[in-house]
N, C-alpha and C positions, 0 to 999 in steps of 0.2 A: 228430333234433335240429332240423332246419329246420322241421318241422311245428309246433314249439313257438314258433317265432319269428314276428314280424309280417312278412309279405311286403311288399316295396317295389318298385314298378315305376318305372323311370326312362324318361321319354319325352323324346326329343331329336329334333333335326331342324333343317334350315337355316331361315333366316328366311322366314316366311310359308308354311311347308309345310302348316299346318293343325293344329298340335298342340293349340291351345286349343279349337278346334271339336271335335276328337276327344275331348278330356277332358270337355267339356260333355256330349257324348252319353253318355260313360261314366258320369258322375255321375248322369245322369237315368235310367240303365238298369242300375244296379248291384245290383239285386235285394235291397235292404235292407242291404247291407254299409255299415258306418260307415267312411268313407274320409277320411283326413287328406291335405290337398293342400299341397305345398310348391312355390311358384312363384319362379323366378329371372328377374328382368327385367334386360335390358341397356338402360340409360337411367335417367332419374330418375323416370319416372312409371309406377306399377304398373298399367298398363291391363289386362293379362290377369287380374289379381286381381279387378278390378271386374267384368269380364265374367262370371267364374265365380261371383262372389257373387250375381249376378242370375239364376243358372240355376234356382233354385227347388227343387233336389234336397233332400229331407228328410234324406237320409243324409249330407249335407255342408253343415253350417251355416257361417256366417261365422267362428266360432271355430275351425273345422277347416281354415281356409285361412290359410296363413302365407306372406308375401311376403318374399323376400330381394332387396333393391334396392341392395345395396352393391357391385355389380359381378358379374363372371362367377363362378358358383358353383364352378367348378373351380379358381379362383385364391384363393378365400376359404373353403376347406374348414374349416380350423382355426378361423377367426374367426367364421364364420357358420353353416355347415352342421352341424358337430358340436354346438355349443351348442343349435341349434334342435332337432336330433334328441333331445338329452338332455332338454330341457324337454318335448318331446312324449311321451317315454317315461315321464316322471315323473307324467303325468296319471293320475288315478284311473280314468277311463274311457279305456282305450287304444283306438286305432282297429283295425278288422279288417284294413285295408290302407292303405298309404301310397303316394301317387302323387307323383312329383317331376317337374315340368316344367322342363327346363333352358332357359336362354337359347338363342336360335338360334346364338349364337357360342361356346357352351361345348363343351369337350372332355369327353365323358362318362367317359373312362377314369379321371381322378383322382377323380371323384365316386364311381365304383364302388369304387375302391381304398379310399376312406374307410370303407366298410362293414367293413373288416377291423380298424378301431380297436377295442381291447378293450371299451370301454364300449358300442359299437354292435353288434359282432359277436355278442355273447351274446343280443341281443334282437331283431335285425332281419336279414333276409336279402334279397338282391336277387332278386326273383321273375323279373325279366327286364329287358332294355334294349330299348326299342322306338324305332326310328328312322323318322320320318315324312318322306317324300320328296314334293316337289312335282313330280308326273309331267309336268305341262304345261311347267314350266320346263326340266326335263331334255330333254324332247322338242324344245324350241325351241333346244337346243344350249348352254344356259348352262354345262353341265358336259361336253358331248359334244365332246371335242377331236378335231381331225384329227391323229392321232399321226404320220402320215407327213410332213405339212407341218411340224409342230413339230420333228420330227427333222431335216428338211432345213435348217430355220432354225438349229437348234443346231449342225449341222455347219459352217454358214457363219459362225456367230458363237458362239464358245465361252463368251462372257460372258452369253448369253441365259438368263434364268431362266424356263423355260416352265411352271413350276407355281406358280400364285398361291396365297396363303394360303387363299383361299376354296375352292379345289379340294382342298387338303389337309384342311381342316376337313370338307368333305363326305365325303371318304374315311374320315377318322377316326371320324365318326359312324356310318358304315356298318360299319366294322371292329369297333366295339364292340357292334353290334346282335345281339340274339337273334331279333328279329322286325322285318322291314322292311315298312312300310306304304306302298305306292305310292298316294298320295292324288291326288284331282282327276282320276281316270281318265276322267271324263265330258267332260273338255275336249280329249281326243285320240282318234284313231281306233285301230282294232286294230293297224294297222301301226306307228303311233307308239308304242303301248304295248309292242309287241315290242321296239322299239329301246330303250325306257327300261329294260325288264327286262335286256336284254343289257348296257347301259351300267352299270347299278347293280351287276350281278353282277361286272363286270370291275373294279370299284373296290375290291374286298376279296378277300383270299385265303381268308377264312372263307366258309362257306356257310349263312348264316342263312335262316330261312324268309321267303319273300316273298309278301305278299298284296296284293290290290287293294282300293281304297275310293273312294267318292264322298262328298264333303262330310264327311269324317272319320267316317263311319258304320261303326263296327266293333263287333260285339257285345262286351259286357263279358266274356263267357265266353272270348272269343278273346284279349283283352288281359290279363286277370288269371288267375292260376293256372298260369303257365308252369312254375314250380317249378325254375328253372334254377340258382339259387345262383351268379349271375354273378361274385360277388366271389372265388370259388375259382378262376376261370379268367382272371383279369385279365392274367396273364403272356402270354396268347395274343392280347391285344387292344391292343397298344401303339400309341400315336399316332405320327405323323411326328415330333413334337417329342421324344417319349421315345426314339425310335430314333436321332435325330440328336444329342440332348443327354443322354446317359446320366449326366452329372455332376449332374443334378438342377436345373439352372438353370430357374427358373420362366418359363413362357411369358407373353407379354403380348398385348394386342389393339390394338397401335398402328396396325394396318391399318384399324381401325374407329373411328368417332366417332358420338356421338348427342347430341341435344339436344331439349328440349321447346319447341314453339311454342304460345303461348297467344293465342287470337284472341277476338273478340267473337262475337255471334250471327251465324249464316249464314242469311239469309232465303231463298236459293235454292240448296239443296244440289246439285241437278243441274248448275247452272252452275259451282258451286264445284268439284265433282268433275272436270268436264271441264277446267277451268283447272289444277287440281292435277296432272292427268296431264302437262300440258306442263312444269310445274316439275320433276316427277320425271324426265321424259325428258331435259330440258336439263341437269340437275345430277347425273344418274346416282345418284339416291337408291335404296338397296337395299330399304328397308322403311319404311313409314309406317303408324302405327296410332294410334287414339285415339277421342275422342268429340266430337260436334258439337252445339252448342246451336241448335236450329231454333225461332225465335219462333213462338208459337201452338201448338206441339206439346208435349203433356204428357210425352212420352217423349224420351230422348236418342238420338241417332243414332250408332251405332257405325260406324267407318270403318276398314277394313283394306286396305292397299295393298301389293302385291308387284310391283315394277317399275311398269309402267303399268296393271296390272290392279287395279282398285279395287272392293271390295265394300262395300255399306252396308246397314244395316237398323236399325230401332228395337228396342233390346234390352230396355229397362225404363223405368219412369217415374222422373222426377226425384223424389227423396225430399224430404219436408218439411225445410226448413232447409238443403238442399244447394245450394251456389252453382252456378248454371247457367253453363257456360263451354264454350268450344271448346278442347280440349287435344290436341295431336298429338305423338307421339314420332317423331322423324326419325332414321333410322339410315343411314349411308353410309360409304364408304371414307374413310380418313384425309385424303386430299387434298380432300375436300368442304369448300367454303368456307362455314362456318356462318353468317356474317354475311349473305352474299349469298342463301343459300337461305332463311334466316329472313325476310329482307325480301321475298323473292319470294312466300312463303307468306302473310305478313301482308298483303301488297298485295291478296290475293284476297278478303279479308273486306269 
């Protein structure tokens, strides 16, 4: 029966792990498969959708890319995801495969469970859940806790909450995975990679396959065609929230905030990037991404920042009639002062 259904691949992962880059590579090397792409953005600006629309893959046109920008996909399943899937399935020319890129803040478990809805289950199956991990971040200790030290602190202070929401989210995305991609392995050495593997494996009781990648370069044959049928195994992939709140209370993302900063032209991108690193470090910005208008350049400059690591490259030409502007999505913890951070970024222009 699953062979008669359209396979859907869910790609999840923490902020900046490299999901979009991996999907771009996938679209450009899909071997002629017609792929429909559903993108869920955290924030008001669908940056990732614009990136993928510029990928030039013949098998994935702009009409095949659907953006859900109303919030976390796991919180808006009924309002956004189900209607989107229904419309997609009503098309005369159905896709050969559906790829869903979740927000970096999404729990994949509720999304996978949605594939059991009657109107969806009869037409689509979850080919597999792929979790992308930023190996360099993990190697740097972003999620590598000193469990002995934490336990000692806990003994001293019973009120200490040693597990942050970010750590739980990281574990939940690993727990739901059928395939874990350790991305950005070129940024660490062999010893560091060994520690990352051990750390990732320790974060989930399940034993999904773990592979390594550089720059999100994973063959389409590896990512597609897993044939798992993950929706049938959702009971074994419960998130922290589901385990702690069996009453069905919806989770929220009060720990995270985002906003869009709009600036004018940036005449010296290198100086701008260097100054931006200081703002990110000072205000503990988790993620920053967007496009920069460089005067005299016919192409827009894409900017992706994870912590103080910032990557830039010219992705495509500004289209006729398109308003040139610099727009950046800023994502941080709830205590981030939007007014101060916004002014600090705007002052760099």
